Backbone as a printed PyTorch tensor [residue, N CA C, xyz], in Angstrom:
tensor([[[-38.4680,  37.5870,  -6.2290],
         [-37.5320,  37.2980,  -5.4400],
         [-36.6820,  38.5680,  -5.3230]],

        [[-36.6270,  39.1060,  -3.9570],
         [-35.9730,  40.3950,  -3.5670],
         [-34.6840,  40.3850,  -3.1540]],

        [[-34.6360,  41.6530,  -3.2810],
         [-32.8440,  41.5130,  -3.3270],
         [-31.9890,  41.0850,  -2.3810]],

        [[-32.7110,  40.7400,  -1.2900],
         [-31.7820,  40.1610,  -0.2440],
         [-31.9620,  38.8520,  -0.2940]],

        [[-32.8760,  38.0970,  -0.7900],
         [-32.8660,  36.6440,  -1.3140],
         [-31.8450,  36.3320,  -2.2740]],

        [[-32.0450,  37.5190,  -3.0240],
         [-30.8800,  37.1240,  -4.3720],
         [-29.3730,  36.9920,  -3.8800]],

        [[-29.1130,  38.0080,  -3.1720],
         [-28.1060,  38.2170,  -2.8450],
         [-27.6130,  37.1580,  -1.4420]],

        [[-28.6660,  36.5070,  -0.9590],
         [-28.0160,  35.3780,  -0.0130],
         [-27.9540,  34.2020,  -1.2660]],

        [[-28.8300,  34.0270,  -2.0030],
         [-28.7030,  33.1290,  -2.9760],
         [-27.2210,  32.9930,  -4.0560]],

        [[-26.5130,  34.6520,  -3.7430],
         [-24.9570,  34.4590,  -4.4820],
         [-24.4410,  34.3200,  -3.7530]],

        [[-24.4800,  34.3250,  -2.5060],
         [-23.4380,  34.1310,  -1.6240],
         [-23.5830,  32.5610,  -1.2960]],

        [[-24.6700,  32.1450,  -1.2200],
         [-24.1210,  30.1860,  -1.2540],
         [-23.8300,  30.1400,  -2.2990]],

        [[-24.1050,  30.5320,  -3.4780],
         [-23.0730,  29.8400,  -4.5950],
         [-21.6610,  29.9190,  -4.6230]],

        [[-21.3070,  31.0900,  -4.2420],
         [-19.8930,  31.4730,  -4.0360],
         [-19.7820,  30.4350,  -2.8810]],

        [[-19.9590,  30.5770,  -1.7810],
         [-19.6520,  29.5070,  -0.6400],
         [-19.3350,  27.9660,  -1.3410]],

        [[-20.4510,  27.8170,  -2.0470],
         [-20.5030,  26.3160,  -2.8970],
         [-18.7010,  26.2570,  -3.8570]],

        [[-19.2330,  27.1740,  -4.5350],
         [-17.8690,  27.5340,  -5.6750],
         [-16.8010,  27.4060,  -4.8110]],

        [[-16.1100,  28.1710,  -3.6420],
         [-15.2420,  28.4570,  -3.1060],
         [-14.6790,  26.6540,  -2.5640]],

        [[-15.7630,  26.2740,  -2.1240],
         [-15.6030,  24.9830,  -1.8110],
         [-15.1430,  23.6880,  -2.6870]],

        [[-15.9620,  24.0350,  -3.5770],
         [-15.4170,  23.0980,  -4.7570],
         [-13.8420,  23.3190,  -5.2390]],

        [[-13.6050,  24.7850,  -5.0400],
         [-12.2000,  25.1760,  -5.5260],
         [-11.3360,  24.7430,  -4.5630]],

        [[-11.5680,  24.5760,  -3.4740],
         [-10.7820,  23.9240,  -2.5090],
         [-10.4030,  22.0530,  -2.7090]],

        [[-11.6660,  21.8160,  -2.8340],
         [-11.2110,  20.2030,  -3.4780],
         [-10.6850,  20.0750,  -4.1930]],

        [[-10.5000,  20.7640,  -5.2990],
         [-10.0260,  20.9660,  -6.4830],
         [ -8.7090,  20.8120,  -6.5470]],

        [[ -8.2100,  21.5960,  -5.4810],
         [ -7.0500,  22.1320,  -5.2930],
         [ -6.1300,  20.9790,  -4.6190]],

        [[ -7.3740,  20.3860,  -3.5380],
         [ -6.4600,  19.4550,  -2.7400],
         [ -6.1940,  18.1820,  -3.3560]],

        [[ -7.1430,  17.8610,  -4.6010],
         [ -7.3080,  16.4500,  -5.2470],
         [ -5.7960,  16.9780,  -6.3480]],

        [[ -5.7850,  18.1030,  -6.9100],
         [ -4.5490,  18.5990,  -7.4250],
         [ -3.5910,  17.9750,  -7.2530]],

        [[ -3.3990,  18.5800,  -5.7230],
         [ -1.9030,  18.3510,  -5.0640],
         [ -1.9000,  17.1450,  -4.5390]],

        [[ -2.9670,  16.1910,  -4.1960],
         [ -2.4370,  14.6580,  -4.2950],
         [ -2.5710,  14.0680,  -5.4760]],

        [[ -2.6610,  14.2420,  -6.6400],
         [ -2.1320,  13.5970,  -7.7480],
         [ -0.8670,  14.4260,  -8.4180]],

        [[ -0.1670,  15.3010,  -8.0040],
         [  0.9390,  15.8010,  -8.1120],
         [  1.5890,  15.0090,  -7.2620]],

        [[  1.1110,  14.9060,  -6.1910],
         [  2.0270,  13.3480,  -4.8680],
         [  2.3710,  12.7040,  -5.7000]],

        [[  1.3590,  12.1510,  -6.2470],
         [  1.3740,  10.3970,  -6.7790],
         [  1.9030,  10.5300,  -8.1690]],

        [[  1.8690,  11.4530,  -8.9470],
         [  2.8070,  11.4720, -10.0550],
         [  4.4560,  11.5420,  -9.8200]],

        [[  4.9180,  12.1960,  -8.8110],
         [  6.1180,  12.2210,  -8.0530],
         [  6.7740,  10.8630,  -7.8310]],

        [[  5.6940,  10.2970,  -6.8810],
         [  5.9660,   9.1150,  -6.5880],
         [  6.2130,   8.1340,  -7.4700]],

        [[  5.4590,   8.3000,  -8.6190],
         [  5.4510,   7.2600,  -9.7390],
         [  6.7190,   7.4840, -10.6240]],

        [[  7.0310,   8.8740, -10.9380],
         [  8.1230,   8.8210, -11.7390],
         [  9.6570,   7.9550, -10.7230]],

        [[  9.4950,   8.8020,  -9.6700],
         [ 10.8600,   8.5230,  -8.9890],
         [ 10.7410,   6.6610,  -8.9130]],

        [[  9.1380,   6.3160,  -8.6040],
         [  9.8790,   4.6590,  -8.5640],
         [ 10.2260,   4.0390, -10.3590]],

        [[  9.4410,   4.8350, -11.1980],
         [ 10.2550,   4.6220, -12.8150],
         [ 11.5150,   4.7180, -12.7620]],

        [[ 12.1750,   5.7710, -12.1050],
         [ 13.5930,   6.2200, -11.9610],
         [ 14.4880,   4.7980, -11.3120]],

        [[ 13.7340,   4.5020, -10.2600],
         [ 14.7130,   3.3540,  -9.4460],
         [ 14.6420,   2.1950, -10.9670]],

        [[ 13.7460,   2.0690, -11.5160],
         [ 13.6240,   0.7910, -12.7810],
         [ 14.5710,   1.4050, -13.6970]],

        [[ 15.2380,   2.3760, -13.9630],
         [ 15.4630,   2.8000, -14.7930],
         [ 14.5970,   2.8790, -15.8530]],

        [[ 13.1930,   3.6070, -15.7900],
         [ 12.5840,   3.7430, -16.8930],
         [ 12.1720,   5.2110, -17.0870]],

        [[ 11.9470,   5.5260, -18.4780],
         [ 11.7840,   7.2260, -18.5970],
         [ 10.3390,   7.2160, -18.8550]],

        [[  9.7790,   8.1140, -18.4260],
         [  8.2160,   8.3310, -18.2470],
         [  7.5670,   7.9270, -19.9060]],

        [[  8.6410,   8.5600, -20.6790],
         [  8.2320,   8.4790, -22.0390],
         [  8.3550,   7.5070, -22.7280]],

        [[  8.7080,   6.1750, -22.1940],
         [  9.1760,   4.7590, -22.3580],
         [  8.3600,   4.2030, -22.2800]],

        [[  7.3520,   4.5800, -21.3820],
         [  6.6220,   3.5020, -20.3460],
         [  5.6910,   2.4540, -21.1290]],

        [[  5.2680,   3.3370, -22.1330],
         [  4.0600,   2.3710, -23.1900],
         [  5.3120,   1.2740, -23.5900]],

        [[  6.3280,   2.0710, -24.4180],
         [  7.0080,   0.6190, -25.1050],
         [  7.7170,  -0.3530, -23.9460]],

        [[  7.8970,  -0.2620, -22.8840],
         [  8.2020,  -0.6110, -21.2820],
         [  6.6360,  -2.1090, -21.6260]],

        [[  5.8880,  -1.2800, -21.1890],
         [  4.6640,  -2.2210, -21.0140],
         [  4.1720,  -3.4110, -22.1200]],

        [[  4.0970,  -2.6920, -23.5010],
         [  4.2290,  -3.7020, -24.4770],
         [  5.4880,  -4.9380, -24.3580]],

        [[  6.4820,  -4.6090, -24.2880],
         [  7.7690,  -5.3280, -23.8970],
         [  7.3090,  -6.2910, -22.6890]],

        [[  7.1790,  -6.2400, -21.6570],
         [  6.4990,  -7.0200, -20.5650],
         [  5.5530,  -7.8610, -20.8300]],

        [[  4.0960,  -7.1420, -21.7740],
         [  2.9600,  -7.9370, -22.1790],
         [  3.4960,  -9.0620, -23.0980]],

        [[  4.6320,  -8.9400, -23.9420],
         [  5.1300, -10.0170, -24.8630],
         [  5.6670, -10.9200, -24.3140]],

        [[  6.4100, -10.5490, -22.8820],
         [  7.2130, -11.4230, -22.3500],
         [  6.4640, -12.1100, -21.4920]],

        [[  5.3270, -11.8860, -20.9380],
         [  4.9580, -12.5150, -20.2730],
         [  3.7850, -13.4510, -21.2210]],

        [[  3.5310, -12.8700, -21.9040],
         [  3.0550, -13.8770, -23.2310],
         [  3.7010, -15.1740, -23.7830]],

        [[  4.9160, -14.8470, -24.1410],
         [  5.7280, -15.7830, -24.1820],
         [  6.3150, -16.6510, -23.1210]],

        [[  6.1490, -16.3740, -22.1660],
         [  6.4080, -17.2000, -20.7540],
         [  5.2550, -18.1390, -20.5700]],

        [[  4.0780, -17.8750, -20.8870],
         [  2.7570, -18.4500, -20.8220],
         [  2.6080, -19.7650, -21.7460]],

        [[  2.9200, -19.0460, -22.9670],
         [  3.3340, -20.2090, -24.2650],
         [  4.2410, -21.4240, -23.9410]],

        [[  5.4110, -20.8360, -23.2070],
         [  6.6410, -21.7170, -22.9680],
         [  5.8280, -22.3190, -22.1920]],

        [[  5.0950, -22.1970, -21.0740],
         [  4.7710, -23.1550, -19.7290],
         [  3.9880, -24.3520, -20.0890]],

        [[  2.8990, -23.5500, -21.5780],
         [  2.0400, -24.5190, -22.0470],
         [  2.4340, -25.6410, -22.8070]],

        [[  3.5540, -25.3110, -23.6700],
         [  4.3430, -25.9470, -24.4840],
         [  5.0210, -27.5180, -23.6680]],

        [[  5.8330, -26.9680, -22.8980],
         [  6.1220, -27.5920, -21.6880],
         [  5.5110, -28.8180, -21.0100]],

        [[  4.1390, -28.5690, -20.9210],
         [  3.2330, -29.4920, -20.2110],
         [  3.2310, -30.4230, -20.8580]],

        [[  3.2560, -31.7450, -19.6900],
         [  3.1250, -33.2350, -20.4950],
         [  1.7050, -33.4850, -20.9070]],

        [[  0.9550, -33.1880, -22.2930],
         [ -0.1850, -33.3270, -22.9720],
         [ -0.7380, -34.5400, -22.5600]],

        [[  0.4270, -35.7650, -22.6630],
         [ -0.3680, -37.2000, -22.8260],
         [ -0.9810, -37.4370, -21.2280]],

        [[ -0.5110, -36.4920, -20.3570],
         [ -0.6280, -36.7640, -18.8540],
         [ -1.6820, -36.0940, -18.1010]],

        [[ -2.1310, -34.8630, -19.3170],
         [ -3.4220, -34.1760, -18.5040],
         [ -4.0240, -34.2110, -19.2550]],

        [[ -4.3470, -34.7620, -20.5280],
         [ -5.6750, -35.0100, -21.3180],
         [ -5.6150, -35.4540, -22.3390]]])
């Protein structure tokens, strides 16, 4: 491969790298916007982001308890 071909190859690779960089920057901007929206939504619910895991666990337990309560209140003699 001669110098001109190698230079063209380098230019093509550089253009590709620039394109990938712009795509990554756009994606980062999109993700940062989503993060702000999620944090704002959590703020409306009075939940701090660092408490999110505990809140999910609490809600999961609450849902499980409600399913159990509903199941226990079903009239078993009528359905089975």
